[in-house]
N, C-alpha and C positions, 0 to 999 in steps of 0.2 A: 303694652297696651294695644298697639297696632295689630299684633298677631292675635291677641285675644278677640278683638273686635271683628276682624275679617274672618277668622276661623268660625266664630260663633254665628256670624251672619250667613256664611256659606252653609253651615249645618242647618240653620233655620230655613234657608231657601230650599234645602233638600227635604224638608218636611220632618226633620227630627223634633222630638219633644223639647220643650224649653230647657228642662233640666239637663238633658244629654247635650244640647247645643252649648250650654254654659260649661259643661264638663270638658268638651273638646276645646272650647275657647280658653279655659284656664290652663289646660295642658299645653296648648300652643304658646300661651303667654309665659308659662314657666320655662319652656325650652328657649324662648326668645331671650330670656335673661342669661342663659347658659354661657354665651360667648364671653361675657365680661369676667368669667372666672379667671381669665388670663392675668388680671391685676393681682392675683394671689402671689405672683412672683415677687411683687414689691414688699410683701410682708416678710419675706426672707432676705431681701436684698438691701433693705434700708434699716437703719437703727431707729426704731420707734421712739425711744426716749429722746433722741435729738429732735425728731419731728415735733414731738409734744412740747419740748422745752423751747424750741425756736418759734413755735406756732406758725410753721411754714409748710403748708400742705403741698407746695410745689416740690419739696424734697421727695415726697411719696410718689407724685406723678412722674417726676423725672426718672425714677427707677422703674415704675410701671410701664412707661412708654417705650421701654426697650423692646417689649414684646406685645404691647397692647395694640389691638386692631390688626393683628397679623393672622396667624394660622387659625385661630378660633372664629375669625370673621370671614372665612373663605366660603364661597358658595359651593366650591368643589368638596370641601370638607363636610358641609351641611348635607350634600347629596349622598355622601357615604355614611355619615354619622347617624342620620335619621333612621334609615332602614336597619342599620346595624344595631342600634339601641333597641329597636322593636324586636328584632330577632333574638338578641342576647338575653332578653327578659321574657321570651315567650314561654307560656305554660306555668308561670310562677303562681298563678291563682289556683292551680291544681285542677285536675279533672274531676268531674262530679259523677261520672258513670264508671262502672266496673267492667271486668271482662276484657275480651280481645280488643274492643274499641278503645278502651282506656289505654291498653298497652301500645296500640298503634299511634294514638295521639301522643303518648309519652315519648315514643321513639322519634316522631316528627319534631316534637318540642326540643329534644336533646340535639337533634341534627341542626335545627334552627339556631339554638343557642351557640353551637359550635361555629356555625357560619358567622353569626353576629359577633362573637368574640374575636374571630379571625379578622373581621373587618375593622374592629376597634383597635386591635393590636397592630394592624397594618397602618392605621393612622398614626399611632405612636412611633412606629418604625420609620415611616416617611419623615415625620417631624425631627427625629434624631438625625437622620441622614442629611436633611436639608438645613436644619438649624442647630444641630449639636445637642448636647445634654440639656441646655436650657429649653430647646424646643420639645424635647422628650418630657421634661418636667411639666411644661405648660399643657401639652396635649394630654399627658397623663391625668392632670387635674381636670381637664375638660371631659375626658372619658369617664373618670371616676364619678364626678358630679352628675354627668349625663345618665349613667347607669342608675344612680340613686334616684334621680327624677323619674326615670322610666319605671323602676320598681314601684315607686310611690303611686304613679298613675295606674299601674297594673292592680295594685292592692285596693285603691280607692274608687276606681271606676270600672265600667264594663266595656270600655273601648276595645275594639278588635285590634289585632296586630297591624292590619293595614291602616286603620285610622290613627293608631299611635305613631306609626312610621310617617304618615303624612303630617300629623301635628308637629312631630319633632323636627322634620325636615323644613317645614314652612316656618316654624318658630325660629330656628337657628338662622335660616336664610333671610328672615325679615329684619334681623338685628342690625346689620351694618349700615343701613341706608340713612338713619338719623345722624350717624357720625359724619356724613358728608357736609353737614352744616357747621359742626362744632369742633371737629378735630382733624387730625391728619387722615388722608384717605385710607380706608381699610384695604388690605390685600385680598381682593375679592376672588382671585384665581390661585391663591397659594395652594400647592407648592410651586406652581409655575411662576416664573419671573416676568409676568405680563401685566404691566400697570393698566388699570381701567380708567382711573381718574388720576390726573397729575397734580391735583391740589384741591383745597377746600372749595365748595360751591359758595360764592359770595352772593348774599341776598341784597347787599347795598354797600357802596364804597365807604360810607360812614360806619366805623366799627361798632358804635353804640346802636345804630339802627339795624345793623346786621344781627347783633345779639338779640334785640327786641323781635326781629323777624324769626330767628331760630327758636326763641322762647314761644312765639305765637304758634309755630308749627307743632312744637311739642304739646302745647296747651290744646290745640285743636285735636291732636291725636288722643289725648286723655278724654276730651269731650266725646269723641266718637265711641270710645270704650264705655264710658258711663252711660251714654244714650242707649247703646246696645244692651248693657246690663239692665237698665231700667225697662226697656222694651220686653226683654225676655222674662222679667219677673212680674210682668203684668201692670206696670205703672206707666206714668207719663212724666216727662221732665217738668212740665208746667205744674203738676200737682205737688212737686217737691220744692218749687221755687219759694223764696222768702225775701221780703224787702230788706233783710239784714245785709244782703249782698251789696246794696247801694253804698254801704260804708266804705267799700273799696275805692270810691271816688276820692276819698281823702288822700289816697296815695299820689294824687296829682301834684302834691307839693314836693314829692321826692326829688325831682330834677333840680329843685332849688336848694336842696340840702345835701344830696349825695354826689360824690364824684361820678361822672358819667361812666357807666359800666361798659366793659368790653369782654371778649372771650378770655383775655388774659387776666383780667381782674373783674370778676362778676359775683363774688360771694356776697357782697353787701346788698346787691340788687336781688339776687335769687332768694336769699334767706329772708329779707325784709318783705318782699312781695308775697312769699308763701306764708309769712306770719300774718299778713292781712287776710288771706283766705282762712287761716285757722281762727282768727279773731271773728270773722263773719260767722263761721260755724258755731263758735262758742256763744256769740250773742243770740243766734237763733235757738240754740239749746236752752239758754237761760230763759228766753222768752217763752218757750214751750213749757218749761217747768213751772213758771209763774202762772201761765194761762191754765194749766191743768189743775192748779190749786192743791196739788199733792205734795209739794215741797220735794225734798230729796228722797223721801221714803215712799217709793212707789213699788207696785208689784213687779216681780221679775218678769221681763218681757219674754215673749215666745221667740223662736228662731225667725219666723217671718217678720215679726215686728223689729227685730234687730237688723235684719237685712234692709227693710224699708227705711229705718232710721239712718243706717249707714249710707244708703244711697241718697237720702234727703240731705244729709250734711255734706256729702261729696258734691252734690249739685250746688248747694249754697256756697261752699268754699270755692269751687271752680268759678262760680258766677262772680264772687268777690274778687278773685284773682284776675278774671277777664276784665272786669270794670277797672281794676287798678292798672292793668296793662294799657288799656286804651287811654286812661287818664294820664299816665306817665308819658305815653307817646305823644299825646296832644300837646302837653305842656313843653316837652323837649323840643318838638318841632316849632313851637311858637317862640322859643328863646332865641 
């Protein structure tokens, strides 16, 4: 969300059309999710049937954390991977002109792909040398999914190689910072053994207030992304607001009913407060259906209508979660 918002805002500031600014934002956001492909290791390292049978998600995370937030969360890896992914997929849209110019472009594209592939293979090789076969597996998954994302961006957008490289680099590099509040510090300079942070950044000594603060940071980031999306699609947040969001205030009773959440045990808080946001959106949708008088059988909406509706329910849901968070924090502090 952070990568999407900042990349789209920068593109807009440079005078790009809204559609293109959204495209580069979506590309950066997709690459920002790429580092968490390292948890794929746990899919092979843990017995899924035992995790389901015991209903203990910690068994999954204990396996995942062996490699999580290491090589794929490195700023040095991002600096190499972003340009390499753009080079490795250069020319995949195909040349539109014939003759000698097309031949020259084809040769340059082949050379670029060779250089990009060499860079990506070098990342895998370094991971094998530093972290063994496990490192090679994780970096291989990172490279494979990254190439797939780059190809998809090439096929679905008209972004240049330079823009794709910047979006990929920024996306991957933007990922680790949120982990500073919720998990172990990422290895920002892997493969170098130079720690940048020696521990998690504490927002408050009370573990519950720390969790609420980290949740607020994430919620603010999502708000930023939604505001940018609304702005680039020609709307305003106020036009999408709905009083259904005030239902989130009912979550103020949660501190009286739930065990105080912490980073170690937070599922009951996260799932319940997100359910409040979904409920606010559902109530707003039901009210709009009744107000239209068309029941459930209404004309198939156009794509712009679908986008506006999606943004509207996102704003309403986020508003409900925000109200719920403030209500929970107020009651918790008063106890």
